[in-house]
C-alpha positions in Angstrom: 17.4 -9.5 -6.9 13.9 -8.7 -5.9 10.9 -10.4 -6.0 7.1 -9.4 -7.4 6.2 -9.6 -3.6 8.7 -6.9 -2.2 8.1 -4.4 -6.1 4.6 -4.5 -4.8 5.2 -3.8 -1.2 7.7 -1.3 -2.4 5.1 0.2 -4.9 2.6 0.7 -2.1 5.0 1.9 0.6 6.1 4.7 -1.5 2.4 5.8 -2.0 2.5 5.9 1.5 5.8 7.9 1.6 4.3 10.2 -0.3 1.6 11.0 0.7 -1.0 9.3 -2.1 -2.7 6.8 0.6 -2.7 7.2 4.2 -1.3 4.9 6.4 -4.8 3.3 7.1 -5.0 2.6 3.2 -1.5 1.3 3.3 -2.1 -1.4 6.5 -5.7 -2.6 5.2 -3.8 -3.5 1.7 -0.8 -5.0 3.5 -2.4 -7.0 5.9 -4.0 -9.4 4.0 -2.0 -9.0 1.3 1.4 -9.5 3.7 -0.6 -12.2 5.8 0.8 -15.9 4.6 3.7 -14.9 2.4 6.0 -18.2 2.2 8.8 -18.6 4.2 10.9 -19.4 1.4 10.7 -15.8 -0.1 13.3 -14.4 2.7 14.0 -11.1 1.3 9.9 -10.3 1.1 9.8 -11.7 4.9 12.7 -9.3 6.0 11.0 -6.3 4.3 7.3 -7.3 6.0 8.5 -7.7 9.1 10.3 -4.4 8.8 7.4 -2.6 8.1 5.8 -3.7 10.9 8.1 -2.8 13.2 7.6 0.5 12.1 4.2 0.8 12.2 4.0 -0.8 15.8 6.4 1.4 17.2 5.0 4.2 15.5 1.3 3.5 16.5 3.1 3.6 20.6 3.5 6.4 20.1 7.2 6.2 20.2 7.9 8.4 16.8 5.7 11.2 15.5 4.3 10.4 11.6 7.5 12.0 10.0 9.9 10.0 11.8 8.1 7.4 10.3 8.3 8.4 6.8 12.0 8.7 7.0 12.3 4.9 8.8 10.2 3.7 6.2 12.3 5.4 3.4 15.7 3.6 4.7 14.0 0.5 4.4 13.8 0.8 0.8 16.7 2.4 -0.2 
């Protein structure tokens, strides 16, 4: 069962993946929203960590934008 925070994250992530919002717009929303998530929300924390890792590798230049989108799609399937 997904939590409301997970659903909210997935919704925003889908907007980024679909090109409705930019990576910066996603990040501007994502960082403050996920800054202080309860440790009891295990599933949301897993998703948050995975997204952060994907963006970290992308920002280092390890992946092109399309591969970032593919990796993010894998997270929500």
